[in-house]
C-alpha positions as CSV (number, residue, x, y, z in Angstrom):
1,M,-3.1,-19.1,-39.6
2,A,-3.8,-20.4,-43.1
3,L,-7.2,-19.7,-44.5
4,Q,-9.5,-22.7,-45.2
5,N,-11.3,-22.4,-48.6
6,V,-13.6,-23.8,-51.0
7,E,-12.0,-24.5,-54.4
8,L,-13.8,-25.1,-57.8
9,D,-11.4,-26.3,-60.6
10,P,-12.2,-26.1,-64.2
11,D,-12.1,-29.0,-66.7
12,G,-8.4,-29.1,-67.7
13,D,-5.6,-26.8,-66.6
14,A,-6.6,-23.4,-65.1
15,E,-5.5,-20.5,-67.1
16,G,-6.4,-18.0,-64.4
17,T,-7.7,-17.7,-60.9
18,V,-10.3,-15.8,-59.1
19,I,-9.9,-15.5,-55.3
20,W,-13.3,-14.3,-54.1
21,L,-13.8,-13.0,-50.5
22,H,-17.2,-13.1,-49.0
23,G,-18.9,-10.6,-46.8
24,L,-19.6,-10.2,-43.1
25,G,-21.2,-13.4,-41.5
26,A,-21.0,-15.4,-44.7
27,D,-18.5,-18.0,-45.6
28,G,-16.6,-19.4,-48.7
29,H,-19.8,-21.2,-49.9
30,D,-21.5,-17.8,-50.3
31,F,-20.6,-17.1,-54.0
32,E,-20.1,-20.7,-55.1
33,P,-23.5,-21.1,-56.9
34,I,-22.7,-18.0,-59.1
35,V,-19.7,-19.6,-61.0
36,P,-21.8,-21.5,-63.4
37,M,-23.9,-18.5,-64.1
38,L,-20.8,-16.5,-65.3
39,G,-20.6,-18.3,-68.6
40,L,-16.8,-18.2,-68.8
41,A,-15.2,-19.7,-71.8
42,T,-11.8,-19.6,-70.3
43,P,-10.9,-22.4,-67.8
44,V,-10.5,-20.6,-64.5
45,R,-10.1,-21.8,-60.9
46,F,-12.2,-20.1,-58.2
47,V,-10.9,-20.0,-54.7
48,F,-13.6,-18.9,-51.9
49,P,-11.7,-18.5,-48.7
50,H,-13.4,-18.6,-45.2
51,A,-12.8,-15.5,-43.0
52,P,-11.7,-16.2,-39.5
53,V,-14.2,-16.1,-36.7
54,R,-14.0,-13.0,-34.5
55,P,-16.1,-10.7,-32.2
56,V,-17.6,-8.0,-34.3
57,T,-18.4,-4.8,-32.3
58,I,-21.2,-3.4,-34.5
59,N,-23.0,-6.8,-34.0
60,A,-22.8,-6.3,-30.1
61,G,-19.5,-8.4,-30.0
62,M,-21.1,-11.5,-31.5
63,E,-18.6,-13.9,-32.9
64,M,-18.9,-14.6,-36.7
65,R,-16.8,-14.9,-39.8
66,A,-15.4,-11.5,-40.5
67,W,-12.4,-10.1,-42.4
68,Y,-12.1,-7.3,-39.7
69,D,-13.8,-5.7,-36.8
70,I,-16.4,-2.9,-37.4
71,D,-16.7,-0.2,-34.6
72,P,-19.3,2.4,-35.5
73,R,-17.8,4.7,-33.0
74,S,-14.4,4.7,-34.9
75,P,-14.7,4.7,-38.7
76,L,-11.2,3.9,-39.3
77,S,-11.2,0.9,-36.9
78,G,-10.3,-2.6,-38.3
79,A,-7.1,-1.4,-40.0
80,D,-4.9,-3.9,-38.5
81,D,-7.4,-6.7,-39.0
82,I,-7.6,-5.7,-42.8
83,R,-3.8,-5.7,-43.0
84,L,-3.7,-9.2,-41.4
85,S,-6.5,-10.5,-43.7
86,G,-4.6,-9.2,-46.7
87,D,-1.4,-11.0,-45.6
88,Q,-3.5,-14.2,-45.2
89,V,-5.0,-13.8,-48.8
90,E,-1.5,-13.1,-50.0
91,E,-0.6,-16.7,-48.9
92,L,-3.4,-18.1,-51.2
93,V,-2.0,-15.9,-54.0
94,A,1.4,-17.4,-53.4
95,R,-0.1,-20.9,-53.6
96,E,-1.5,-20.2,-57.0
97,E,1.9,-18.8,-58.1
98,D,3.4,-22.1,-57.0
99,R,0.7,-24.0,-59.1
100,G,1.8,-22.2,-62.2
101,V,-0.8,-19.2,-62.2
102,P,1.1,-16.0,-62.3
103,R,-0.2,-13.0,-60.4
104,S,-0.9,-11.3,-63.8
105,R,-3.6,-14.0,-64.3
106,I,-5.2,-13.8,-60.8
107,V,-8.2,-11.6,-60.1
108,L,-9.0,-10.6,-56.5
109,A,-12.6,-10.2,-55.8
110,G,-14.7,-9.4,-52.8
111,F,-18.1,-8.6,-51.7
112,S,-18.7,-6.0,-48.8
113,Q,-16.0,-6.6,-46.2
114,G,-14.3,-9.0,-48.7
115,G,-14.1,-6.2,-51.2
116,V,-12.3,-3.9,-48.7
117,V,-9.6,-6.5,-48.2
118,A,-9.4,-7.2,-52.1
119,L,-8.9,-3.6,-52.8
120,H,-6.4,-3.3,-49.9
121,L,-4.2,-6.1,-51.2
122,G,-4.7,-5.3,-54.9
123,L,-3.8,-1.7,-54.6
124,R,-0.6,-2.3,-52.7
125,S,0.9,-5.3,-54.6
126,E,4.4,-4.8,-56.0
127,D,3.3,-7.2,-58.8
128,R,0.0,-6.2,-60.7
129,F,-3.0,-8.5,-60.5
130,A,-5.0,-9.2,-63.6
131,G,-7.8,-7.1,-61.8
132,V,-9.7,-6.3,-58.7
133,M,-13.5,-6.9,-58.5
134,A,-15.1,-4.8,-55.8
135,L,-18.8,-5.5,-55.1
136,S,-21.0,-3.4,-52.7
137,T,-17.8,-2.2,-50.9
138,Y,-15.6,0.8,-50.4
139,V,-12.0,1.8,-49.9
140,H,-10.8,1.7,-46.2
141,N,-9.4,5.1,-45.4
142,H,-9.5,6.5,-48.8
143,E,-8.0,9.7,-47.7
144,G,-4.7,8.0,-46.8
145,L,-4.8,5.7,-49.8
146,A,-2.2,7.9,-51.8
147,D,0.5,7.2,-49.1
148,E,0.2,3.4,-49.5
149,V,-0.6,2.4,-53.1
150,S,2.0,0.8,-55.2
151,F,3.2,2.4,-58.3
152,S,3.4,-1.0,-60.0
153,S,-0.3,-1.6,-59.5
154,I,-1.5,1.9,-60.5
155,D,-2.9,0.5,-63.8
156,V,-4.6,-2.6,-62.2
157,P,-8.1,-2.8,-63.9
158,L,-10.9,-2.2,-61.2
159,F,-14.5,-3.4,-61.4
160,M,-16.8,-1.6,-59.0
161,A,-20.6,-2.4,-58.5
162,H,-23.1,-1.2,-56.0
163,G,-26.8,-1.3,-55.3
164,Q,-28.6,2.1,-55.4
165,M,-30.7,1.1,-52.4
166,D,-28.0,-0.5,-50.4
167,P,-28.9,-0.2,-46.7
168,M,-25.7,-1.5,-45.3
169,I,-23.2,0.5,-47.3
170,P,-24.8,3.5,-49.0
171,I,-23.8,4.0,-52.5
172,T,-22.4,7.4,-51.6
173,R,-19.6,5.8,-49.7
174,A,-18.8,3.7,-52.8
175,I,-18.9,6.7,-55.1
176,T,-16.5,8.6,-52.8
177,S,-14.1,5.7,-53.0
178,R,-14.4,5.5,-56.8
179,E,-13.6,9.2,-57.0
180,A,-10.6,8.9,-54.9
181,L,-9.4,6.0,-57.1
182,I,-9.8,7.9,-60.2
183,A,-8.0,10.9,-58.7
184,L,-5.0,8.6,-58.4
185,G,-5.2,7.4,-62.0
186,Y,-7.0,4.2,-61.6
187,D,-9.1,2.7,-64.4
188,V,-12.3,2.0,-62.6
189,E,-15.3,0.3,-64.5
190,W,-18.3,1.3,-62.5
191,H,-21.8,-0.2,-62.4
192,E,-24.8,0.5,-60.2
193,Y,-28.0,-1.5,-60.0
194,G,-31.6,-1.0,-58.6
195,M,-30.9,-3.4,-55.6
196,G,-29.9,-3.5,-52.1
197,H,-26.8,-5.1,-50.5
198,E,-26.9,-8.1,-52.8
199,V,-26.0,-9.2,-56.4
200,C,-28.5,-9.3,-59.2
201,P,-28.7,-11.1,-62.6
202,Q,-27.5,-8.2,-64.7
203,E,-24.6,-7.7,-62.3
204,I,-23.5,-11.4,-62.7
205,A,-23.6,-11.0,-66.5
206,D,-21.4,-8.0,-66.2
207,I,-19.1,-9.8,-63.9
208,G,-18.7,-12.7,-66.3
209,R,-18.0,-10.3,-69.2
210,W,-15.3,-8.5,-67.3
211,L,-13.6,-11.6,-66.1
212,E,-13.5,-13.1,-69.5
213,T,-11.8,-9.7,-70.7
214,R,-9.3,-10.0,-67.9
215,L,-8.5,-13.7,-68.2
216,G,-9.7,-14.8,-71.6
């Protein structure tokens, strides 16, 4: 099933695209207000897809927008959902390519659950993205990552940011993911902030600078 999405077009023709995935229980509108704060000089299209609605085990089976199920009894659960979500996001990537934006001018971004899917797709793509932005998130099954990453994407630029006081995804989990990526040769730009499971003004400024570097 194709993902519904929110789309923000720039004035004039888009010279790049950011596909930005929200976190658990949110929707595509979640990061829409941040776009004007980024201060981008380059005309960029932003695509904010809505995750499918599904039962989530960690939330007592409640149905909500989620890129994958989370079962606290099984840390590696959700792999099939993540793969399916990655395939659905790939359809949005293909649509951008059809509109004249090559993969080399597309950034995958995601917060929390969305970051897991962005990393999953970005690290496995046979054609390199402009970059992957992973906010308050982690690599799913980092120990098995070396068996699945694409050689073509080994030099994709990665932006990782995390809150030092994140109660949802401890920063140690993100650091473990970062170290696994660095060990495989990835170029990781790392930021941490005195915040919880959220974004802050300094992070938004850093994101804007990084996106301008990738797409400017």
